[in-house]
DRENDO-1510 file (C-alpha; in Angstrom, 1 decimal, always signed):
<recs>
REC; n; res; u; v; w
REC; 1; MET; +8.0; +3.0; +2.6 .
REC; 2; ASN; +6.4; +4.2; -0.7 .
REC; 3; ARG; +5.5; +7.8; -1.3 .
REC; 4; ILE; +3.1; +9.1; -3.9 .
REC; 5; ILE; +5.0; +12.1; -5.5 .
REC; 6; LYS; +2.2; +13.0; -7.9 .
REC; 7; GLU; -1.3; +11.9; -8.8 .
REC; 8; CYS; -3.5; +13.2; -11.6 .
REC; 9; THR; -5.8; +12.4; -14.5 .
REC; 10; VAL; -4.9; +13.4; -18.1 .
REC; 11; ASP; -7.1; +13.6; -21.2 .
REC; 12; ASP; -5.4; +12.8; -24.5 .
REC; 13; ARG; -5.8; +11.0; -27.8 .
REC; 14; CYS; -6.3; +7.3; -27.3 .
REC; 15; ALA; -3.1; +5.3; -27.7 .
REC; 16; TYR; -4.9; +2.2; -28.9 .
REC; 17; LEU; -8.0; +3.4; -30.9 .
REC; 18; PHE; -6.8; +6.5; -32.8 .
REC; 19; ASP; -10.3; +7.8; -33.5 .
REC; 20; ARG; -11.1; +8.2; -29.8 .
REC; 21; SER; -9.9; +10.2; -26.8 .
REC; 22; GLN; -8.7; +8.8; -23.5 .
REC; 23; ARG; -8.5; +9.7; -19.8 .
REC; 24; MET; -5.6; +8.2; -17.9 .
REC; 25; HIS; -5.1; +8.1; -14.1 .
REC; 26; TYR; -1.5; +8.5; -13.1 .
REC; 27; LYS; +0.4; +7.9; -9.9 .
REC; 28; VAL; +4.1; +8.6; -9.5 .
REC; 29; ILE; +5.3; +6.4; -6.6 .
REC; 30; GLU; +8.7; +6.4; -5.0 .
REC; 31; ASN; +10.1; +3.3; -3.3 .
REC; 32; CYS; +7.2; +1.1; -4.4 .
REC; 33; SER; +7.7; -2.4; -3.0 .
REC; 34; GLN; +7.1; -5.7; -4.8 .
REC; 35; SER; +3.9; -6.4; -2.8 .
REC; 36; GLU; +2.6; -2.8; -3.4 .
REC; 37; CYS; +3.3; -3.1; -7.1 .
REC; 38; SER; +1.5; -6.5; -7.1 .
REC; 39; GLU; -1.6; -5.0; -5.6 .
REC; 40; LEU; -1.8; -2.4; -8.3 .
REC; 41; ILE; -1.1; -4.7; -11.2 .
REC; 42; GLU; -3.7; -7.1; -9.9 .
REC; 43; ARG; -6.2; -4.2; -10.1 .
REC; 44; GLY; -5.4; -3.3; -13.7 .
REC; 45; TRP; -2.6; -0.7; -13.3 .
REC; 46; ARG; +0.6; -0.7; -15.4 .
REC; 47; ARG; +4.1; +0.5; -14.4 .
REC; 48; PHE; +6.6; +2.5; -16.4 .
REC; 49; GLY; +9.5; +3.6; -14.2 .
REC; 50; LEU; +8.1; +5.4; -11.1 .
REC; 51; MET; +4.8; +5.9; -13.0 .
REC; 52; PHE; +1.7; +3.8; -12.6 .
REC; 53; PHE; -1.3; +4.3; -14.8 .
REC; 54; ARG; -4.7; +3.0; -15.9 .
REC; 55; PRO; -7.5; +4.1; -18.2 .
REC; 56; VAL; -10.5; +5.7; -16.5 .
REC; 57; CYS; -12.5; +6.7; -19.6 .
REC; 58; ALA; -16.1; +7.5; -18.7 .
REC; 59; HIS; -17.8; +6.2; -21.8 .
REC; 60; CYS; -15.4; +3.5; -23.0 .
REC; 61; SER; -14.2; +0.2; -21.4 .
REC; 62; GLU; -12.4; -1.3; -24.4 .
REC; 63; CYS; -9.1; -1.6; -22.4 .
REC; 64; GLU; -9.3; -5.0; -20.7 .
REC; 65; SER; -6.7; -6.2; -18.3 .
REC; 66; LEU; -5.5; -9.6; -19.3 .
REC; 67; LYS; -3.5; -12.4; -17.6 .
REC; 68; ILE; -2.4; -15.9; -18.7 .
REC; 69; ASP; -2.6; -19.0; -16.4 .
REC; 70; ALA; +1.0; -20.2; -16.9 .
REC; 71; ASN; +0.4; -23.5; -15.2 .
REC; 72; ALA; -2.4; -24.4; -17.6 .
REC; 73; PHE; -0.9; -23.1; -20.8 .
REC; 74; LEU; -0.7; -25.7; -23.6 .
REC; 75; TYR; +1.9; -25.4; -26.4 .
REC; 76; ASN; +0.7; -26.1; -29.9 .
REC; 77; LYS; +2.7; -26.9; -33.1 .
REC; 78; SER; +3.1; -23.2; -33.9 .
REC; 79; SER; +4.5; -22.3; -30.5 .
REC; 80; ARG; +6.8; -25.3; -30.5 .
REC; 81; ARG; +8.1; -24.3; -33.9 .
REC; 82; ILE; +8.8; -20.7; -32.7 .
REC; 83; ILE; +10.7; -22.1; -29.6 .
REC; 84; LYS; +12.8; -24.5; -31.8 .
REC; 85; LYS; +13.7; -21.7; -34.2 .
REC; 86; ALA; +15.0; -19.5; -31.4 .
REC; 87; GLU; +16.7; -22.2; -29.4 .
REC; 88; GLY; +20.2; -21.0; -30.5 .
REC; 89; PHE; +19.7; -17.6; -28.8 .
REC; 90; ARG; +21.6; -16.8; -25.6 .
REC; 91; VAL; +19.3; -15.5; -22.8 .
REC; 92; VAL; +20.5; -13.2; -20.0 .
REC; 93; VAL; +18.3; -12.2; -17.0 .
REC; 94; ARG; +19.4; -9.3; -14.8 .
REC; 95; GLN; +18.2; -5.9; -13.4 .
REC; 96; PRO; +17.3; -3.3; -16.0 .
REC; 97; THR; +20.2; -1.5; -17.5 .
REC; 98; LEU; +20.8; +1.3; -20.1 .
REC; 99; THR; +23.5; +1.0; -22.8 .
REC; 100; ALA; +24.0; +2.5; -26.3 .
REC; 101; GLU; +23.1; -0.9; -27.6 .
REC; 102; HIS; +19.7; -0.7; -25.8 .
REC; 103; LEU; +19.0; +2.7; -27.2 .
REC; 104; ASP; +20.0; +1.8; -30.8 .
REC; 105; LEU; +17.7; -1.3; -30.8 .
REC; 106; PHE; +14.8; +0.6; -29.1 .
REC; 107; LYS; +15.0; +3.3; -31.8 .
REC; 108; ARG; +15.2; +0.9; -34.7 .
REC; 109; TYR; +12.2; -1.0; -33.3 .
REC; 110; HIS; +10.1; +2.1; -33.0 .
REC; 111; ASP; +11.1; +3.4; -36.5 .
REC; 112; TYR; +10.0; +0.0; -37.8 .
REC; 113; MET; +6.6; +0.1; -35.9 .
REC; 114; GLN; +6.0; +3.7; -37.0 .
REC; 115; GLU; +6.2; +2.5; -40.6 .
REC; 116; LEU; +4.4; -0.8; -40.1 .
REC; 117; ARG; +1.6; +0.2; -37.7 .
REC; 118; GLY; +1.5; +4.0; -37.9 .
REC; 119; TRP; +2.9; +4.5; -34.4 .
REC; 120; GLU; +3.5; +8.1; -33.3 .
REC; 121; PRO; +7.1; +9.3; -33.8 .
REC; 122; GLN; +9.0; +9.0; -30.5 .
REC; 123; LYS; +12.1; +10.9; -29.5 .
REC; 124; VAL; +14.6; +8.3; -28.1 .
REC; 125; THR; +16.9; +9.7; -25.5 .
REC; 126; ALA; +18.9; +8.1; -22.6 .
REC; 127; GLN; +16.9; +10.1; -20.1 .
REC; 128; ASN; +13.5; +9.0; -21.5 .
REC; 129; TYR; +14.6; +5.4; -21.6 .
REC; 130; TYR; +16.0; +5.5; -18.1 .
REC; 131; THR; +12.8; +7.1; -16.7 .
REC; 132; SER; +10.5; +4.5; -18.4 .
REC; 133; PHE; +12.4; +1.2; -18.0 .
REC; 134; VAL; +15.3; +1.5; -15.5 .
REC; 135; GLN; +14.1; +3.8; -12.8 .
REC; 136; GLY; +11.8; +2.4; -10.1 .
REC; 137; HIS; +12.5; -1.3; -10.8 .
REC; 138; GLY; +13.3; -1.9; -7.1 .
REC; 139; LEU; +14.2; -5.4; -6.3 .
REC; 140; PHE; +11.5; -6.9; -8.6 .
REC; 141; GLY; +12.1; -5.4; -12.0 .
REC; 142; GLN; +14.2; -7.4; -14.5 .
REC; 143; GLU; +15.2; -7.4; -18.1 .
REC; 144; VAL; +15.5; -10.5; -20.2 .
REC; 145; LEU; +18.1; -10.0; -23.0 .
REC; 146; TYR; +18.2; -12.2; -26.1 .
REC; 147; PHE; +21.5; -12.5; -28.0 .
REC; 148; ASP; +22.3; -14.0; -31.3 .
REC; 149; GLY; +26.0; -14.7; -30.6 .
REC; 150; ASN; +27.1; -11.3; -29.2 .
REC; 151; LYS; +24.4; -9.3; -31.0 .
REC; 152; LEU; +21.5; -8.0; -28.9 .
REC; 153; VAL; +18.3; -8.8; -30.7 .
REC; 154; GLY; +15.5; -8.5; -28.1 .
REC; 155; VAL; +14.9; -6.9; -24.7 .
REC; 156; ASP; +12.0; -7.9; -22.5 .
REC; 157; LEU; +11.2; -5.7; -19.4 .
REC; 158; ILE; +9.3; -7.6; -16.7 .
REC; 159; ASP; +8.3; -7.3; -13.1 .
REC; 160; ILE; +8.5; -10.3; -10.8 .
REC; 161; LEU; +5.4; -10.0; -8.6 .
REC; 162; ASP; +3.9; -11.9; -5.6 .
REC; 163; GLU; +1.8; -14.2; -7.8 .
REC; 164; GLY; +3.2; -13.8; -11.3 .
REC; 165; ILE; +5.2; -11.9; -13.9 .
REC; 166; SER; +4.1; -8.6; -15.3 .
REC; 167; SER; +5.1; -8.0; -18.9 .
REC; 168; VAL; +6.1; -4.4; -19.0 .
REC; 169; TYR; +7.6; -3.9; -22.5 .
REC; 170; PHE; +9.3; -5.8; -25.2 .
REC; 171; TYR; +11.2; -4.6; -28.3 .
REC; 172; TYR; +13.4; -6.4; -30.8 .
REC; 173; ASP; +15.6; -6.1; -33.9 .
REC; 174; PRO; +13.2; -5.7; -36.9 .
REC; 175; SER; +15.6; -7.8; -39.0 .
REC; 176; TYR; +14.7; -10.8; -36.8 .
REC; 177; ARG; +11.0; -10.4; -37.2 .
REC; 178; SER; +10.7; -13.9; -38.8 .
REC; 179; TYR; +11.6; -15.4; -35.4 .
REC; 180; ALA; +8.4; -14.1; -33.8 .
REC; 181; LEU; +10.4; -12.9; -30.8 .
REC; 182; GLY; +7.4; -11.2; -29.2 .
REC; 183; LYS; +5.7; -14.6; -28.9 .
REC; 184; TYR; +8.9; -16.3; -28.0 .
REC; 185; SER; +9.4; -13.8; -25.1 .
REC; 186; ILE; +5.9; -14.7; -23.7 .
REC; 187; TYR; +6.8; -18.5; -23.9 .
REC; 188; HIS; +10.0; -17.7; -22.0 .
REC; 189; GLN; +8.0; -15.7; -19.4 .
REC; 190; ILE; +5.7; -18.7; -18.9 .
REC; 191; GLU; +8.5; -21.1; -18.3 .
REC; 192; TYR; +10.3; -18.6; -16.1 .
REC; 193; ALA; +7.1; -18.1; -14.0 .
REC; 194; LYS; +6.8; -21.9; -13.5 .
REC; 195; SER; +10.4; -22.1; -12.4 .
REC; 196; LEU; +9.6; -19.5; -9.7 .
REC; 197; ASP; +6.4; -21.2; -8.7 .
REC; 198; LEU; +4.3; -18.3; -10.0 .
REC; 199; ARG; +1.0; -18.8; -11.7 .
REC; 200; TRP; +0.2; -15.7; -13.8 .
REC; 201; ILE; +1.6; -13.7; -16.7 .
REC; 202; TYR; +0.1; -10.2; -16.7 .
REC; 203; LEU; -0.1; -9.0; -20.3 .
REC; 204; GLY; -1.5; -5.5; -19.7 .
REC; 205; TYR; -4.3; -4.3; -21.8 .
REC; 206; TYR; -6.2; -6.1; -24.6 .
REC; 207; VAL; -8.2; -3.8; -26.9 .
REC; 208; LYS; -10.4; -5.3; -29.5 .
REC; 209; GLY; -9.6; -3.4; -32.8 .
REC; 210; CYS; -6.0; -2.5; -31.9 .
REC; 211; GLN; -3.8; -4.5; -34.2 .
REC; 212; SER; -0.7; -4.0; -32.1 .
REC; 213; LEU; -2.4; -5.8; -29.2 .
REC; 214; ALA; -4.0; -8.6; -31.3 .
REC; 215; TYR; -1.3; -11.1; -30.3 .
REC; 216; LYS; -2.7; -11.2; -26.7 .
REC; 217; SER; -5.8; -13.0; -27.9 .
REC; 218; GLN; -3.8; -16.1; -28.9 .
REC; 219; TYR; -2.9; -17.3; -25.4 .
REC; 220; ARG; -5.2; -19.7; -23.5 .
REC; 221; PRO; -6.4; -19.9; -20.8 .
REC; 222; SER; -6.5; -16.2; -20.1 .
REC; 223; PHE; -8.5; -14.1; -17.6 .
REC; 224; MET; -9.9; -10.6; -17.6 .
REC; 225; LEU; -10.3; -8.2; -14.7 .
REC; 226; LYS; -13.8; -7.2; -13.9 .
REC; 227; GLY; -14.3; -3.4; -13.7 .
REC; 228; ARG; -11.8; -1.0; -12.2 .
REC; 229; PRO; -11.3; -1.8; -8.6 .
REC; 230; ASN; -9.4; +0.7; -6.5 .
REC; 231; GLU; -6.5; -0.2; -4.2 .
REC; 232; HIS; -7.5; -2.5; -1.3 .
REC; 233; GLU; -11.0; -3.1; -2.9 .
REC; 234; PRO; -11.9; -6.7; -3.7 .
REC; 235; HIS; -11.1; -7.7; -7.3 .
REC; 236; GLN; -12.3; -10.5; -9.5 .
REC; 237; TRP; -10.8; -12.0; -12.7 .
REC; 238; PHE; -13.0; -14.1; -15.0 .
REC; 239; LEU; -12.2; -16.6; -17.7 .
REC; 240; ALA; -12.0; -14.9; -21.1 .
REC; 241; ASP; -13.4; -17.5; -23.5 .
REC; 242; HIS; -13.5; -15.5; -26.7 .
REC; 243; LEU; -11.0; -12.9; -27.7 .
REC; 244; THR; -11.0; -11.5; -31.2 .
REC; 245; LEU; -9.3; -8.7; -33.0 .
</recs>
């Protein structure tokens, strides 16, 4: 049975639009089940470790929860080219783990994104990584590891939910940026979801004007969540016809 250890709202600088502030609603939940996690994700929450969060800013609604219909997704020439280029990679799916190789890759990725996109510096420690990506995975959290030979080049953290796959976090080796591994990981999620007879890929938040999230506008058909429904309230997703940066 789950237990809410802590619940609060926190005001801070916006993580997506740097000229704005944000208010986030946090829940720290122990022993969250797959079904309980599914209910939260379906209503616009995100999970890192034991922590669930969602934006509740009073005067801004730019954070839009987005999901892809995996069954109706159509590959184009660009996506097929990306898949073909990465077909030599070895893929391992297992429960989330923590190794020195994970930490080294995570740090190099964030150093790269700090320089490329102006991300805030992040202190990478084993404890921080474990708290965010290993703890709280229950029986539904998985990691998808991408290897070039024996070299780890990408890590995709996902949750297998009642009706789909929630994309938690992805990071990769910056020297493999020409492989478009972020896009490739989504294509793998789509095929993985189909193999499990699941319909949706939950991409988290899309924010118009945030370059780091622009890739989410490229997947069709996609749906957006209406409003901010609370747990056990009815919720509605609508077709997102036009997404732009």
